[in-house]
C-alpha positions, -999 to +999 in steps of 0.1 A: +556+487-301+532+464-319+553+468-351+585+458-331+567+428-316+555+416-350+590+420-364+603+400-335+579+372-341+586+371-378+624+371-372+625+339-352+611+319-382+634+332-409+658+307-425+693+309-410+723+317-431+739+284-424+718+257-441+729+232-415+715+253-386+678+253-378+660+282-362+632+278-336+610+304-321+606+300-284+579+320-265+582+322-227+554+336-204+554+342-167+524+354-148+514+355-111+476+351-116+467+359-080+443+329-075+421+344-102+401+324-127+414+328-163+403+357-185+380+350-215+409+345-238+447+347-239+451+354-277+468+387-271+491+373-244+503+346-269+503+370-299+481+347-319+472+374-344+508+373-358+511+355-391+542+337-378+539+315-348+567+303-325+577+266-325+574+263-287+554+279-259+566+277-223+541+291-198+548+295-161+521+306-137+522+314-100+494+315-074+471+293-094+441+288-070+449+258-049+421+254-024+421+218-010+390+205-028+399+224-060+435+211-059+422+175-057+400+179-087+428+197-106+450+166-101+423+143-115+414+167-144+432+196-160+429+229-141+410+258-157+443+276-167+457+246-184+424+240-202+423+275-215+459+273-229+453+239-244+420+248-260+436+280-274+467+264-289+454+229-300+435+243-330+468+260-342+486+227-342+503+227-307+500+200-281+509+201-244+540+180-243+545+182-205+534+200-174+540+200-137+521+216-108+530+221-072+501+238-054+500+273-069+529+268-092+521+256-127+545+250-157+532+241-192+553+232-223+537+233-257+552+223-291+541+223-327+532+187-336+561+184-362+587+187-334+570+164-309+588+131-319+622+149-314+613+161-278+625+133-257+638+123-222+612+145-205+615+147-167+597+170-142+604+178-106+596+204-079+611+219-047+591+235-019+606+265+000+576+283+016+566+277+052+596+255+059+588+234+029+556+219+042+533+238+018+539+245-019+531+282-018+567+291-027+595+272-045+602+260-080+589+235-106+609+224-136+607+206-169+638+192-186+639+176-220+659+170-251+650+191-282+667+175-313+694+162-289+700+195-271+692+194-234+669+223-222+656+230-187+628+254-177+625+265-141+594+284-129+599+299-094+579+318-068+603+332-043+597+348-009+581+383-009+588+417+007+615+443+004+639+431+030+644+395+018+666+400-013+694+378+000+669+351+011+655+350-025+690+343-038+694+316-011+661+300-022+672+300-058+705+283-049+687+258-028+663+249-056+693+245-080+709+221-055+678+202-046+665+195-080+680+164-096+671+143-126+675+106-133+702+108-159+740+105-159+749+134-182+726+161-169+716+153-133+714+190-122+697+220-137+729+238-146+742+208-165+717+215-193+728+233-224+701+259-220+683+269-188+654+293-185+647+308-150+615+328-147+586+335-125+575+358-097+611+363-083+598+391-061+628+414-063+619+449-055+631+485-061+651+498-031+658+533-017+637+554-040+605+567-025+571+562-040+569+597-055+602+593-074+593+559-087+559+570-099+574+601-116+599+578-134+570+556-146+549+585-157+577+598-178+587+563-189+623+568-177+626+533-165+664+533-167+665+556-137+651+528-116+674+500-128+704+506-105+681+501-075+664+470-088+674+443-063+681+416-088+704+440-107+720+451-075+726+415-063+741+403-096+777+416-091+778+401-056+764+366-064+782+342-087+751+322-093+733+352-107+762+361-130+756+329-149+722+342-162+713+369-187+683+391-189+671+416-214+666+453-205+636+462-184+621+485-210+586+481-197+566+491-167+571+473-134+545+445-134+535+447-097+514+458-078+482+469-097+446+474-087+425+446-102+411+452-137+431+484-141+464+500-150+466+518-117+493+510-092+481+500-057+457+527-046+441+507-018+440+519+018+456+491+037+447+485+074+473+473+098+465+452+129+458+482+150+437+501+125+464+524+111+469+528+074+497+506+061+521+514+032+510+509-003+531+484-023+558+502-043+559+492-080+585+466-088+597+442-116+588+411-096+581+390-128+612+382-147+626+359-174+663+350-174+683+324-193+717+308-194+735+290-223+761+265-209+797+273-219+813+249-243+828+219-226+866+216-226+885+190-247+895+172-215+859+167-205+850+154-239+877+127-240+865+112-207+834+098-224+833+060-230+823+047-263+797+026-247+778+057-237+773+068-273+737+054-278+726+070-246+744+102-255+722+106-287+690+100-267+699+123-238+715+149-260+747+155-241+766+187-250+788+183-281+807+210-297+800+195-331+763+204-325+764+241-316+735+261-301+729+298-301+701+318-284+691+354-288+663+373-271+642+391-297+616+407-274+609+412-237+579+430-223+547+429-204+510+427-214+492+456-196+457+448-208+453+418-185+438+428-152+425+396-134+456+398-111+476+424-093+505+413-115+508+418-152+520+389-174+555+391-189+567+374-220+600+369-239+605+359-275+637+340-282+655+328-314+670+294-308+696+283-335+709+248-333+723+220-353+701+190-349+717+159-333+688+137-345+666+141-376+649+107-377+621+097-353+627+067-332+596+049-345+577+050-378+540+043-374+512+041-399+476+030-402+471+000-425+442-002-449+408+013-444+397+022-408+361+021-395+342+007-366+330-022-388+362-043-384+393-046-364+421-022-376+458-028-381+487-006-371+522-012-385+553+003-368+590+001-375+618+009-350+641+033-369+666+036-341+675+016-310+659+030-278+648+016-244+614+002-254+591-012-228+561-035-225+543-005-213+547+014-246+514+021-264+501+035-296+472+059-293+445+070-318+441+108-316+418+133-333+437+157-355+442+188-334+444+169-301+455+188-270+478+165-251+491+129-249+462+121-226+437+132-252+436+099-270+404+083-284+417+048-277+450+030-275+467-004-279+496-019-261+525-026-285+532-060-269+499-073-256+480-066-289+509-076-313+498-099-341+530-103-361+566-092-363+598-097-381+633-082-375+621-047-386+583-045-389+557-050-361+519-051-364+493-046-337+455-045-339+428-022-326+395-037-316+367-024-338+346-016-307+372+010-298+370+029-331+345+058-333+315+050-354+313+084-369+349+085-380+370+116-387+406+128-393+430+111-370+467+103-363+485+075-345+511+083-319+537+058-304+543+067-267+575+055-250+570+049-213+607+050-205+613+083-223+579+097-212+571+111-246+557+105-281+585+091-303+566+085-336+535+101-353+517+088-383+505+108-413+469+120-408+443+095-421+406+093-422+385+069-401+354+062-422+319+063-408+306+029-398+284+015-426+267-009-401+258+020-378+244+040-408+223+010-420+209+005-385+200+042-382+224+049-354+240+077-373+231+097-403+250+090-435+280+111-444+281+129-411+315+134-396+307+132-360+341+126-344+344+163-335+310+162-317+318+128-300+352+139-287+339+173-276+312+157-256 
């Protein structure tokens, strides 16, 4: 199995046969963490020992602990799960591009830094379904974005539980699809996107078969005997909405319900209201990853577009048959070694082949001259393409290996701090008091408030240690202390 997994990870980074097509590795994780605190590390879950790394990580969690006081602090600061994934992936060159949380539901999107300026038009939303919509214990959270001009949407769901509610789960899914809308003309709904991933604790169960038969099938690893009675598989021929989505074979153990910190399925003695023993939970594939690639648009639909929409089309990445996209699942399995929850995490590895609709960043940004805390610094930026810029756009100074867009050392507003401009070139300054005295390796990132994303990144450059601070004995000479400063 490990050899197959390594082969799958390597395959998504091979050069495609068509030189005009680029291949991206996409790694999707879903995990109901059962209100537990994170494990010590998630290296195995993310397959970080593989020599080849995916381009994108998408991580959907359910039942993240959401006690009232804890939830308030998590809104002000990153929750412990987000912190773990960011701390794990940042040293490998990934940043958290976007995230959304609704009570126990959490969705995180990470990208290698090289791709970040081409991930645009990011929007997030959520839909409550649990307890009549008043509490976010069930429902869906989504992130939609443009990747090199192709519109993708990721939907993380936690649907209603228990054996007898299969139809209600489908109704909830349809309700979420109808309820979630985005502020854009071309892709206002989830299914308008070129690629949609639907994953999470979907809570579909195994019907009819008794506990003994199910466990015998699992012991002998004859999983296929259980597939015909998997509720999601059974519902698919009856429900048009489910037929739009694909899923890989369930060639792994059901991921629910386990005793904590073990590989044993539900051995507890459950007490009912009157003291009688209740039924143990039958194993089930509750945790799933499905996807849909939108069919190509018809010629009639294409001819209805006005020429005046072309600039926006390039920003939003509307479907275009001249820019094809193909997706293949390379691997689909669970990670049995994680025992902090009664669910096991599930992950899928995907090969995304696409022809880029944009290959130039919207903004070129660079640091001018030598940088240190001894004098004001200068930033030069150039708009390479027209886009809806704003007075709220800013340029941030980041440590190399930063975790997210909020992880800046300092920032400058592109309009308020502007010192010169011409038709193409703009310059803004950074006050020397905002520059770290100990220096270090940094990058500059231009953030677009309208597009909600980074649209330009400078080449790495070195901020020098402050000579004044060294002479005054505030820091030791030749010490690169930016790492210590930022960490503290």
